SEVO-756389 format. One record per residue: x, y, z of N, C-alpha, C, O in turn. Coordinates in Angstrom, 3 decimals. Last residue first. Layout:
REM SEVO-756389
+----------+----------+----------+----------+----------+----------+----------+----------+----------+----------+----------+----------+
|      n_X |      n_Y |      n_Z |     ca_X |     ca_Y |     ca_Z |      c_X |      c_Y |      c_Z |      o_X |      o_Y |      o_Z |
+----------+----------+----------+----------+----------+----------+----------+----------+----------+----------+----------+----------+
|        X |        Y |        Z |        X |        Y |        Z |        X |        Y |        Z |        X |        Y |        Z |
...
+----------+----------+----------+----------+----------+----------+----------+----------+----------+----------+----------+----------+
This chain:
REM SEVO-756389
+----------+----------+----------+----------+----------+----------+----------+----------+----------+----------+----------+----------+
|      n_X |      n_Y |      n_Z |     ca_X |     ca_Y |     ca_Z |      c_X |      c_Y |      c_Z |      o_X |      o_Y |      o_Z |
+----------+----------+----------+----------+----------+----------+----------+----------+----------+----------+----------+----------+
|  -21.619 |   42.852 |   73.125 |  -20.773 |   42.669 |   74.308 |  -21.375 |   43.245 |   75.530 |  -20.782 |   43.170 |   76.605 |
|  -24.329 |   41.181 |   71.365 |  -23.453 |   42.323 |   71.668 |  -22.629 |   42.047 |   72.913 |  -22.914 |   41.114 |   73.663 |
|  -24.955 |   38.743 |   68.963 |  -24.885 |   39.098 |   70.388 |  -23.918 |   40.261 |   70.568 |  -22.834 |   40.294 |   69.985 |
|  -27.162 |   37.987 |   66.513 |  -25.920 |   38.707 |   66.768 |  -25.948 |   39.157 |   68.222 |  -26.859 |   39.866 |   68.649 |
|  -28.410 |   34.991 |   65.290 |  -28.560 |   36.051 |   66.288 |  -27.208 |   36.672 |   66.552 |  -26.225 |   35.969 |   66.787 |
|  -29.320 |   34.159 |   62.118 |  -28.227 |   34.120 |   63.083 |  -28.388 |   35.300 |   64.011 |  -28.488 |   36.449 |   63.581 |
|  -31.482 |   32.164 |   60.374 |  -31.322 |   33.451 |   61.051 |  -30.253 |   33.278 |   62.130 |  -30.306 |   32.353 |   62.940 |
|  -31.587 |   30.739 |   57.294 |  -31.073 |   30.581 |   58.650 |  -30.864 |   31.964 |   59.238 |  -30.168 |   32.809 |   58.675 |
|  -33.863 |   29.486 |   55.181 |  -33.255 |   30.730 |   55.615 |  -32.837 |   30.530 |   57.062 |  -33.647 |   30.195 |   57.926 |
|  -34.008 |   27.212 |   52.569 |  -34.013 |   27.439 |   54.009 |  -33.275 |   28.743 |   54.306 |  -32.217 |   29.034 |   53.749 |
|  -36.049 |   26.243 |   50.009 |  -34.987 |   27.155 |   50.410 |  -35.092 |   27.394 |   51.906 |  -36.154 |   27.740 |   52.423 |
|  -36.631 |   22.898 |   49.254 |  -37.120 |   24.126 |   49.867 |  -35.948 |   24.986 |   50.296 |  -34.978 |   24.498 |   50.876 |
|  -35.774 |   21.662 |   46.064 |  -35.481 |   21.705 |   47.499 |  -36.065 |   22.996 |   48.054 |  -36.004 |   24.047 |   47.416 |
|  -38.211 |   20.635 |   43.637 |  -37.216 |   21.573 |   44.149 |  -36.993 |   21.385 |   45.647 |  -37.898 |   21.003 |   46.388 |
|  -38.519 |   17.663 |   41.776 |  -39.034 |   18.509 |   42.860 |  -37.912 |   19.384 |   43.426 |  -36.801 |   18.910 |   43.660 |
|  -38.642 |   17.081 |   38.491 |  -37.637 |   17.334 |   39.503 |  -38.221 |   18.229 |   40.594 |  -38.403 |   19.427 |   40.374 |
|  -39.442 |   14.881 |   36.065 |  -40.058 |   15.748 |   37.062 |  -39.087 |   15.863 |   38.223 |  -38.747 |   14.867 |   38.861 |
|  -39.111 |   14.395 |   32.660 |  -38.415 |   14.336 |   33.941 |  -39.052 |   15.349 |   34.874 |  -39.191 |   16.523 |   34.532 |
|  -40.035 |   12.559 |   29.900 |  -40.471 |   13.594 |   30.836 |  -39.770 |   13.367 |   32.167 |  -39.831 |   12.275 |   32.732 |
|  -39.371 |   11.944 |   26.589 |  -38.898 |   11.694 |   27.942 |  -39.346 |   12.865 |   28.818 |  -39.067 |   14.023 |   28.508 |
|  -41.181 |   10.739 |   23.910 |  -40.916 |   11.914 |   24.735 |  -40.510 |   11.460 |   26.130 |  -41.219 |   10.687 |   26.773 |
|  -42.015 |    8.555 |   22.428 |  -40.871 |    9.323 |   21.961 |  -40.528 |   10.558 |   22.760 |  -39.680 |   11.349 |   22.347 |
|  -44.188 |    7.494 |   23.928 |  -44.387 |    7.978 |   22.568 |  -43.256 |    8.916 |   22.110 |  -43.513 |    9.943 |   21.483 |
|  -42.664 |    8.057 |   27.024 |  -43.868 |    7.630 |   26.333 |  -43.927 |    8.298 |   24.966 |  -43.741 |    9.509 |   24.849 |
|  -41.038 |    7.737 |   30.015 |  -40.830 |    7.795 |   28.577 |  -42.067 |    7.240 |   27.895 |  -42.474 |    6.106 |   28.145 |
|  -40.349 |    9.495 |   33.025 |  -41.242 |    8.635 |   32.249 |  -40.925 |    8.828 |   30.772 |  -40.589 |    9.928 |   30.332 |
|  -38.980 |    9.966 |   36.232 |  -38.772 |   10.046 |   34.779 |  -39.698 |    9.045 |   34.108 |  -39.825 |    7.902 |   34.548 |
|  -38.594 |   11.847 |   39.233 |  -39.329 |   10.864 |   38.448 |  -39.015 |   11.077 |   36.962 |  -38.814 |   12.202 |   36.503 |
|  -36.969 |   12.366 |   42.324 |  -36.989 |   12.629 |   40.883 |  -37.720 |   11.491 |   40.168 |  -37.492 |   10.317 |   40.460 |
|  -36.544 |   12.137 |   45.038 |  -37.928 |   12.211 |   44.565 |  -38.040 |   12.484 |   43.063 |  -39.128 |   12.808 |   42.586 |
|  -33.893 |   12.255 |   45.743 |  -34.611 |   11.003 |   46.013 |  -36.017 |   10.981 |   45.423 |  -36.623 |    9.914 |   45.319 |
|  -33.071 |   14.875 |   45.189 |  -32.587 |   13.770 |   44.355 |  -33.383 |   12.484 |   44.552 |  -33.530 |   11.703 |   43.612 |
|  -34.599 |   17.779 |   44.910 |  -34.605 |   16.623 |   45.819 |  -34.245 |   15.382 |   44.999 |  -35.053 |   14.908 |   44.201 |
|  -32.447 |   20.342 |   43.474 |  -33.615 |   19.477 |   43.487 |  -33.447 |   18.364 |   44.510 |  -32.335 |   18.039 |   44.927 |
|  -31.581 |   23.821 |   43.102 |  -31.274 |   22.464 |   43.556 |  -32.570 |   21.665 |   43.655 |  -33.644 |   22.220 |   43.885 |
|  -32.396 |   25.668 |   40.071 |  -32.290 |   25.510 |   41.524 |  -31.938 |   24.069 |   41.849 |  -31.989 |   23.198 |   40.981 |
|  -32.201 |   25.672 |   37.309 |  -32.335 |   26.959 |   37.994 |  -32.246 |   26.862 |   39.520 |  -32.042 |   27.875 |   40.188 |
|  -29.591 |   23.562 |   35.946 |  -30.938 |   23.738 |   36.498 |  -31.020 |   25.053 |   37.264 |  -30.017 |   25.507 |   37.813 |
|  -27.853 |   23.397 |   32.979 |  -27.810 |   23.918 |   34.339 |  -29.241 |   24.156 |   34.822 |  -30.008 |   24.871 |   34.177 |
|  -27.548 |   20.389 |   31.098 |  -28.076 |   21.738 |   31.274 |  -28.003 |   22.113 |   32.749 |  -28.081 |   21.262 |   33.636 |
|  -26.084 |   18.280 |   28.680 |  -26.170 |   18.696 |   30.082 |  -26.691 |   20.121 |   30.123 |  -26.326 |   20.955 |   29.294 |
|  -26.375 |   15.513 |   26.520 |  -26.548 |   16.943 |   26.745 |  -26.670 |   17.190 |   28.225 |  -27.286 |   16.406 |   28.947 |
|  -25.817 |   13.129 |   23.977 |  -25.576 |   13.566 |   25.356 |  -25.775 |   15.070 |   25.420 |  -25.398 |   15.805 |   24.507 |
|  -26.114 |   10.182 |   21.999 |  -26.524 |   11.552 |   22.271 |  -26.217 |   11.887 |   23.729 |  -26.342 |   11.034 |   24.608 |
|  -25.271 |    8.070 |   19.407 |  -24.991 |    8.408 |   20.789 |  -25.303 |    9.882 |   20.989 |  -24.820 |   10.732 |   20.242 |
|  -25.929 |    5.459 |   17.311 |  -26.285 |    6.842 |   17.604 |  -26.059 |    7.082 |   19.079 |  -26.605 |    6.364 |   19.915 |
|  -24.944 |    3.290 |   14.735 |  -24.854 |    3.651 |   16.146 |  -25.181 |    5.123 |   16.288 |  -24.754 |    5.942 |   15.473 |
|  -25.338 |    0.435 |   12.666 |  -25.447 |    1.877 |   12.878 |  -25.459 |    2.147 |   14.373 |  -25.927 |    1.330 |   15.167 |
|  -24.268 |   -1.984 |   10.348 |  -24.371 |   -1.549 |   11.736 |  -24.487 |   -0.035 |   11.768 |  -23.831 |    0.677 |   11.008 |
|  -25.033 |   -4.638 |    8.247 |  -24.968 |   -3.176 |    8.380 |  -25.149 |   -2.823 |    9.841 |  -26.073 |   -3.306 |   10.497 |
|  -23.665 |   -7.334 |    6.624 |  -24.175 |   -6.843 |    7.906 |  -23.963 |   -5.347 |    7.949 |  -22.860 |   -4.851 |    7.719 |
|  -24.284 |   -9.871 |    4.137 |  -23.685 |   -8.609 |    4.599 |  -24.341 |   -8.208 |    5.908 |  -25.425 |   -8.678 |    6.253 |
|  -23.769 |  -12.577 |    1.918 |  -24.312 |  -12.058 |    3.176 |  -23.555 |  -10.794 |    3.585 |  -22.344 |  -10.682 |    3.394 |
|  -24.340 |  -12.449 |   -1.535 |  -23.357 |  -12.442 |   -0.459 |  -23.994 |  -11.900 |    0.816 |  -24.679 |  -10.878 |    0.788 |
|  -26.163 |  -12.156 |   -3.607 |  -25.851 |  -13.501 |   -3.177 |  -24.807 |  -13.591 |   -2.075 |  -24.414 |  -14.697 |   -1.702 |
|  -26.459 |   -9.392 |   -3.733 |  -25.832 |  -10.114 |   -4.855 |  -25.377 |  -11.511 |   -4.439 |  -24.328 |  -11.986 |   -4.874 |
|  -26.757 |   -9.222 |   -0.328 |  -26.625 |   -8.436 |   -1.550 |  -25.873 |   -9.243 |   -2.585 |  -24.768 |   -9.722 |   -2.328 |
|  -28.660 |   -9.670 |    2.444 |  -27.930 |  -10.403 |    1.427 |  -27.949 |   -9.573 |    0.160 |  -29.014 |   -9.254 |   -0.369 |
|  -28.298 |   -8.550 |    5.879 |  -28.925 |   -8.548 |    4.548 |  -28.112 |   -9.439 |    3.607 |  -27.020 |   -9.895 |    3.946 |
|  -28.871 |   -7.641 |    9.143 |  -28.250 |   -8.647 |    8.270 |  -29.029 |   -8.693 |    6.965 |  -30.250 |   -8.853 |    6.951 |
|  -28.227 |   -4.916 |   11.096 |  -29.150 |   -5.455 |   10.099 |  -28.386 |   -6.428 |    9.213 |  -27.374 |   -6.071 |    8.609 |
|  -28.149 |   -3.485 |   14.259 |  -27.451 |   -4.356 |   13.321 |  -28.491 |   -4.978 |   12.395 |  -29.507 |   -5.502 |   12.851 |
|  -27.864 |   -0.529 |   16.159 |  -28.688 |   -1.429 |   15.368 |  -27.794 |   -2.239 |   14.437 |  -26.810 |   -1.731 |   13.900 |
|  -27.847 |    1.278 |   19.167 |  -27.076 |    0.544 |   18.171 |  -28.017 |   -0.425 |   17.458 |  -28.863 |   -1.060 |   18.087 |
|  -27.936 |    4.235 |   20.973 |  -28.715 |    3.244 |   20.249 |  -27.815 |    2.606 |   19.198 |  -27.122 |    3.290 |   18.445 |
|  -27.843 |    5.987 |   23.980 |  -27.068 |    5.332 |   22.928 |  -27.939 |    4.268 |   22.295 |  -28.599 |    3.495 |   22.988 |
|  -27.967 |    8.992 |   25.853 |  -28.646 |    7.862 |   25.236 |  -27.756 |    7.296 |   24.137 |  -27.024 |    8.021 |   23.463 |
|  -28.123 |   11.126 |   28.703 |  -27.352 |   10.433 |   27.670 |  -28.187 |    9.288 |   27.115 |  -29.004 |    8.695 |   27.820 |
|  -28.352 |   14.101 |   30.427 |  -29.114 |   13.027 |   29.817 |  -28.260 |   12.452 |   28.684 |  -27.749 |   13.179 |   27.832 |
|  -27.883 |   15.915 |   33.401 |  -27.272 |   15.323 |   32.213 |  -28.142 |   14.164 |   31.733 |  -28.607 |   13.351 |   32.531 |
|  -28.130 |   18.868 |   35.173 |  -28.879 |   17.709 |   34.719 |  -28.234 |   17.206 |   33.432 |  -28.055 |   17.970 |   32.483 |
|  -26.613 |   20.471 |   37.847 |  -26.442 |   20.101 |   36.437 |  -27.212 |   18.807 |   36.147 |  -26.980 |   17.781 |   36.788 |
|  -26.250 |   21.256 |   40.412 |  -27.398 |   21.824 |   39.719 |  -27.331 |   21.523 |   38.213 |  -27.924 |   22.239 |   37.406 |
|  -24.869 |   18.301 |   41.424 |  -25.080 |   19.694 |   41.840 |  -26.366 |   20.215 |   41.230 |  -27.445 |   19.687 |   41.494 |
|  -25.766 |   16.229 |   39.016 |  -24.571 |   16.552 |   39.779 |  -24.665 |   18.032 |   40.143 |  -24.556 |   18.903 |   39.280 |
|  -27.727 |   13.632 |   37.869 |  -27.741 |   14.978 |   38.438 |  -26.457 |   15.145 |   39.255 |  -26.118 |   14.297 |   40.081 |
|  -28.596 |   11.741 |   34.939 |  -27.796 |   11.964 |   36.154 |  -27.879 |   13.423 |   36.573 |  -28.074 |   14.319 |   35.753 |
|  -29.943 |    9.177 |   33.011 |  -30.167 |   10.504 |   33.564 |  -29.317 |   10.627 |   34.815 |  -29.311 |    9.730 |   35.658 |
|  -29.901 |    7.340 |   30.069 |  -29.243 |    7.530 |   31.371 |  -29.423 |    8.981 |   31.805 |  -29.096 |    9.903 |   31.059 |
|  -31.564 |    5.021 |   28.079 |  -31.489 |    6.418 |   28.516 |  -30.881 |    6.462 |   29.906 |  -31.287 |    5.723 |   30.803 |
|  -32.090 |    2.463 |   27.319 |  -30.856 |    3.058 |   26.813 |  -30.681 |    4.509 |   27.218 |  -29.750 |    5.169 |   26.757 |
|  -34.593 |    1.785 |   28.196 |  -33.456 |    1.198 |   28.905 |  -32.124 |    1.780 |   28.464 |  -31.122 |    1.612 |   29.159 |
|  -36.265 |    3.024 |   26.308 |  -36.100 |    3.643 |   27.624 |  -34.931 |    3.061 |   28.421 |  -34.336 |    3.764 |   29.238 |
|  -34.991 |    3.292 |   23.048 |  -35.452 |    2.359 |   24.068 |  -35.249 |    3.010 |   25.440 |  -34.156 |    3.505 |   25.716 |
|  -36.038 |    5.679 |   20.706 |  -35.035 |    5.304 |   21.707 |  -35.690 |    4.346 |   22.702 |  -36.816 |    4.576 |   23.143 |
|  -37.713 |    6.983 |   18.852 |  -37.076 |    5.698 |   18.507 |  -35.949 |    5.302 |   19.453 |  -34.996 |    4.647 |   19.031 |
|  -37.188 |   10.375 |   19.909 |  -37.909 |    9.354 |   19.140 |  -37.049 |    8.123 |   18.874 |  -35.835 |    8.212 |   18.696 |
|  -37.138 |   12.299 |   22.226 |  -36.174 |   11.233 |   21.956 |  -36.874 |   10.125 |   21.159 |  -37.123 |    9.046 |   21.696 |
|  -37.596 |   15.427 |   23.462 |  -37.990 |   14.578 |   22.335 |  -36.852 |   13.601 |   22.054 |  -35.746 |   14.006 |   21.694 |
|  -38.181 |   16.068 |   26.811 |  -37.158 |   15.943 |   25.782 |  -37.663 |   14.998 |   24.703 |  -38.109 |   13.890 |   25.002 |
|  -39.163 |   18.187 |   29.390 |  -39.626 |   17.259 |   28.353 |  -38.608 |   17.279 |   27.225 |  -38.215 |   18.340 |   26.739 |
|  -39.163 |   18.823 |   32.796 |  -38.345 |   18.820 |   31.589 |  -38.928 |   17.778 |   30.632 |  -39.158 |   16.631 |   31.016 |
|  -40.206 |   20.801 |   35.428 |  -40.638 |   19.772 |   34.475 |  -39.786 |   19.916 |   33.216 |  -39.698 |   21.000 |   32.639 |
|  -39.674 |   21.381 |   38.738 |  -39.132 |   21.688 |   37.422 |  -39.534 |   20.508 |   36.532 |  -39.236 |   19.356 |   36.847 |
|  -41.747 |   22.516 |   41.503 |  -41.224 |   21.523 |   40.570 |  -40.567 |   22.171 |   39.351 |  -40.849 |   23.312 |   38.987 |
|  -42.703 |   24.610 |   43.138 |  -42.318 |   23.325 |   43.731 |  -41.574 |   22.380 |   42.815 |  -40.836 |   21.519 |   43.293 |
|  -43.300 |   26.875 |   41.649 |  -42.649 |   27.039 |   42.967 |  -42.104 |   25.743 |   43.527 |  -41.150 |   25.755 |   44.304 |
|  -42.438 |   25.773 |   38.333 |  -43.309 |   26.470 |   39.255 |  -42.582 |   26.551 |   40.600 |  -41.375 |   26.318 |   40.667 |
|  -41.485 |   25.474 |   34.949 |  -41.078 |   25.571 |   36.346 |  -42.168 |   26.278 |   37.134 |  -42.750 |   27.258 |   36.669 |
|  -40.534 |   23.687 |   32.097 |  -41.605 |   24.387 |   32.810 |  -41.226 |   24.371 |   34.275 |  -40.708 |   23.377 |   34.784 |
|  -38.778 |   23.306 |   29.108 |  -38.689 |   23.466 |   30.562 |  -39.903 |   24.228 |   31.057 |  -40.261 |   25.274 |   30.517 |
|  -38.010 |   21.128 |   26.531 |  -38.970 |   22.108 |   27.030 |  -38.877 |   22.119 |   28.556 |  -38.896 |   21.071 |   29.201 |
|  -35.765 |   20.468 |   23.899 |  -36.033 |   20.388 |   25.348 |  -37.035 |   21.475 |   25.701 |  -36.926 |   22.607 |   25.230 |
|  -34.484 |   19.377 |   21.373 |  -35.857 |   19.811 |   21.582 |  -36.226 |   19.573 |   23.041 |  -36.909 |   18.605 |   23.374 |
|  -32.022 |   18.350 |   20.853 |  -32.065 |   19.685 |   21.437 |  -33.479 |   20.196 |   21.663 |  -33.660 |   21.333 |   22.099 |
|  -31.509 |   16.058 |   19.432 |  -31.440 |   16.004 |   20.894 |  -31.513 |   17.375 |   21.548 |  -31.098 |   17.532 |   22.696 |
|  -30.001 |   17.452 |   16.457 |  -30.682 |   16.403 |   17.203 |  -30.543 |   16.594 |   18.695 |  -29.590 |   17.210 |   19.172 |
|  -30.359 |   21.033 |   15.661 |  -29.755 |   19.710 |   15.598 |  -30.508 |   18.694 |   16.433 |  -31.526 |   19.015 |   17.046 |
|  -30.926 |   23.707 |   17.985 |  -30.713 |   23.199 |   16.629 |  -30.124 |   21.809 |   16.705 |  -29.473 |   21.447 |   17.685 |
|  -31.044 |   24.715 |   20.527 |  -32.265 |   24.737 |   19.736 |  -32.100 |   24.236 |   18.323 |  -33.035 |   24.324 |   17.527 |
|  -27.792 |   26.028 |   20.740 |  -29.009 |   25.614 |   21.418 |  -30.209 |   25.724 |   20.497 |  -30.366 |   26.710 |   19.776 |
|  -25.256 |   24.736 |   18.727 |  -26.164 |   25.851 |   18.890 |  -27.415 |   25.377 |   19.612 |  -28.052 |   24.424 |   19.164 |
|  -23.962 |   22.387 |   18.359 |  -23.356 |   23.343 |   19.259 |  -24.275 |   24.516 |   19.552 |  -24.077 |   25.219 |   20.542 |
|  -25.136 |   20.812 |   16.429 |  -25.537 |   20.585 |   17.815 |  -24.945 |   21.589 |   18.786 |  -25.379 |   21.648 |   19.936 |
|  -25.580 |   23.171 |   13.683 |  -25.138 |   21.929 |   14.310 |  -25.581 |   21.862 |   15.754 |  -26.302 |   22.731 |   16.244 |
|  -26.022 |   25.503 |   12.423 |  -27.027 |   24.464 |   12.222 |  -26.637 |   23.166 |   12.906 |  -27.309 |   22.152 |   12.719 |
|  -23.829 |   27.069 |   12.984 |  -25.123 |   27.499 |   13.507 |  -26.212 |   26.461 |   13.310 |  -27.244 |   26.534 |   13.977 |
|  -21.412 |   26.527 |   11.895 |  -21.861 |   25.643 |   12.975 |  -23.249 |   25.991 |   13.473 |  -23.797 |   25.272 |   14.308 |
|  -21.029 |   28.643 |   10.178 |  -21.338 |   27.337 |    9.588 |  -21.815 |   26.353 |   10.645 |  -22.558 |   25.426 |   10.322 |
|  -20.335 |   30.580 |   12.032 |  -21.581 |   30.737 |   11.281 |  -21.994 |   29.416 |   10.645 |  -23.183 |   29.105 |   10.581 |
|  -17.857 |   29.669 |   12.836 |  -18.963 |   29.540 |   13.773 |  -20.306 |   29.810 |   13.124 |  -21.328 |   29.323 |   13.608 |
|  -16.374 |   30.212 |   10.440 |  -16.415 |   28.875 |   11.022 |  -17.631 |   28.717 |   11.923 |  -18.366 |   27.738 |   11.797 |
|  -16.686 |   32.981 |   10.112 |  -17.220 |   32.062 |    9.099 |  -17.356 |   30.650 |    9.639 |  -18.331 |   29.960 |    9.341 |
|  -15.343 |   33.829 |   12.459 |  -16.761 |   34.147 |   12.263 |  -17.391 |   33.225 |   11.215 |  -18.506 |   32.741 |   11.408 |
|  -12.731 |   32.906 |   11.977 |  -13.509 |   32.369 |   13.090 |  -14.998 |   32.649 |   12.923 |  -15.826 |   31.787 |   13.219 |
|  -12.134 |   34.521 |    9.695 |  -12.065 |   33.063 |    9.626 |  -12.902 |   32.425 |   10.742 |  -13.688 |   31.513 |   10.486 |
|  -12.330 |   37.088 |   10.770 |  -13.233 |   36.694 |    9.696 |  -13.285 |   35.167 |    9.559 |  -14.351 |   34.594 |    9.335 |
|  -10.207 |   36.988 |   12.587 |  -11.575 |   37.204 |   13.061 |  -12.588 |   36.766 |   12.019 |  -13.594 |   36.141 |   12.351 |
|   -8.077 |   36.690 |   10.752 |   -8.365 |   35.634 |   11.735 |   -9.782 |   35.771 |   12.291 |  -10.482 |   34.771 |   12.449 |
|   -8.224 |   39.144 |    9.408 |   -8.421 |   37.901 |    8.661 |   -8.739 |   36.737 |    9.611 |   -9.581 |   35.895 |    9.298 |
|   -7.634 |   40.888 |   11.511 |   -8.941 |   40.964 |   10.840 |   -9.237 |   39.694 |   10.057 |  -10.373 |   39.220 |   10.042 |
|   -4.972 |   40.104 |   12.053 |   -6.014 |   39.987 |   13.081 |   -7.410 |   40.003 |   12.449 |   -8.269 |   39.205 |   12.825 |
|   -3.738 |   40.817 |    9.618 |   -3.758 |   39.418 |   10.067 |   -4.853 |   39.194 |   11.104 |   -5.579 |   38.202 |   11.038 |
|   -4.122 |   43.598 |    9.709 |   -4.704 |   42.810 |    8.620 |   -4.802 |   41.339 |    9.013 |   -5.822 |   40.692 |    8.773 |
|   -2.596 |   44.222 |   11.966 |   -4.030 |   44.523 |   11.960 |   -4.736 |   43.709 |   10.874 |   -5.828 |   43.189 |   11.101 |
|   -0.105 |   43.465 |   10.992 |   -0.665 |   42.799 |   12.175 |   -2.167 |   43.020 |   12.243 |   -2.921 |   42.096 |   12.546 |
|    0.210 |   45.273 |    8.893 |    0.194 |   43.834 |    8.616 |   -0.404 |   43.052 |    9.780 |   -1.131 |   42.081 |    9.569 |
|    0.294 |   47.740 |   10.186 |   -0.881 |   47.439 |    9.350 |   -0.942 |   45.963 |    8.967 |   -2.031 |   45.439 |    8.737 |
|    2.815 |   47.553 |   11.486 |    1.571 |   47.623 |   12.248 |    0.359 |   47.262 |   11.398 |   -0.519 |   46.537 |   11.864 |
|    4.956 |   45.089 |   10.121 |    4.500 |   46.466 |   10.187 |    3.145 |   46.464 |   10.853 |    2.412 |   45.477 |   10.788 |
|    7.531 |   42.993 |   10.984 |    6.083 |   43.190 |   10.942 |    5.798 |   44.682 |   10.997 |    6.342 |   45.417 |   11.822 |
|   10.075 |   41.117 |    9.827 |    9.712 |   42.497 |   10.155 |    8.206 |   42.650 |    9.942 |    7.696 |   42.454 |    8.839 |
|   12.151 |   38.718 |   10.555 |   10.717 |   38.906 |   10.398 |   10.386 |   40.332 |   10.783 |   10.422 |   40.689 |   11.960 |
|   14.904 |   39.310 |   10.518 |   14.377 |   38.126 |    9.859 |   12.882 |   38.247 |    9.577 |   12.417 |   37.916 |    8.487 |
|   15.640 |   41.467 |   12.025 |   15.489 |   41.689 |   10.590 |   14.903 |   40.485 |    9.869 |   14.450 |   40.609 |    8.731 |
|   16.035 |   40.510 |   14.557 |   14.867 |   41.331 |   14.319 |   14.590 |   41.518 |   12.831 |   13.442 |   41.704 |   12.425 |
|   18.472 |   39.324 |   14.386 |   17.301 |   38.481 |   14.511 |   16.034 |   39.264 |   14.179 |   15.091 |   38.732 |   13.594 |
+----------+----------+----------+----------+----------+----------+----------+----------+----------+----------+----------+----------+
């Protein structure tokens, strides 16, 4: 059985190098896609933070505010949006219908826990602004009793 496939050490090293090169080329091509922070659609997020609040601004042009969904789970902020359009046209005397759909989603880890009941969100001129008040950090002192 061993004679069926004989691998020499340099062949394994060559295969490994070729696989690394393949993965590097693949991920270099993705550098302009949504997988890379700061690139592609739905990635223009701005974060400002002070002692009491976290302010998040997201560019969402041409989105209806009713189509935006915001959720918080633990310290994870998730924003989703979906837009669908239907256009009825007539081409060469035949009725036609064009449909387009855009679905966006992104989740980010927040730097601290927030007060869920006091979160505010506003959408104006293509920008979604989310204001997240931080939870006050509580320090619990435990008294150590000796015997």
